[in-house]
N, C-alpha and C positions, 0 to 999 in steps of 0.2 A: 536547301534553304539558302537564303541570301545573307551574306555577312553585312551587318550594320556597323557603321562607325559614327561615333558622336564627336563633334568638334567642341572641345572644352574651351576654346579661346573665343567663344561667342561673347560679345560685349553688350548684349542686350540688358543685362542687370548691373552694369557698371555704376549706375547712379544710386543704387540702393545698397547701403552697407549698414551693418549693425552699429548701434551706438557704442557698444563696447570696443569695436575695432577703431572707431573714430575718436575714442577717448572721452566721449561725452557721458555724463551721468545717465543712468537708466531709469530716472524718475519719470513717470508718465506726465503728459502735458497738463491734464486736468489738475493733478496734484500740485504741479508747479504754479499753475494759475491761482489756485486757492491760497498758496503760501505767498505768492507775489502780491496779491490784493490784500493781504493781511487778515483774511477770514479765519485762517488757522495758523498755528505756530509750528506744527510738526507734520511729518508724513502720516503718522498714526492718526492724528486728528482728521486729516484730509480723507483718509480711507474710511473712517467712521462716518463722516459727513456724506461721502459719495454712496456708501452702502445704505445709509438712512434715506437719501433721496431716491435710490433705486427701490427700496421697500415701499416708500410712500407712493411712487408712481405705479408699481404693481398693484398695490391696494386700491388706488384710485381707478385703475383700469378694470378691476374686478367689481368695484362698488358702483360705478357710474351707470351701468345698465340696470341695476336694481333701483337706483335712486330716481331715474327718469323713465322707467318702464322699458318695455321691449320694442317700442315704436308702434304699438298697436293703437288704434283709434279708440277714444273714450266716447261713451254715449251718455247723453244727459238723461235725467229721470223722465223728462217729458217724451223723449224719443223712445226710451225703453217701454213706457206705458203704451205708446202708439203701436209699437211692434207687437206687444202682447195682445192688444185689442185686435190687430189684424190677424194674428194667428188663431185666435179663438173664433173669429168670424170666417176663417177659411180664405181670406183674401191674401194673396202672396205679393201683391204690389205695394210698396211702401207709400204711405201718405206723405205729402210734403210737410215739413216741420218749419214753423215760423220761428225766427230767431230775433 
């Protein structure tokens, strides 16, 4: 087998350091934004707001397809009646429907 050596002095990641190493607080940016804008007064309130927004968005993503259908086309009563008439007569070509 070949002996592999890794060079630990690679400086590719020199620009990315943990906030703890840099001495900055580890508060997420969205929470700082909510506090800075005066929307909330504490980190706990900001977490609750963000969790509430997340739950709302998930609920909306689940509810929207049911509210607006699955994208299928709807048929008017007149079109439905014309299709039933064609089926009983044995004609498979649809008749033009005036709108």
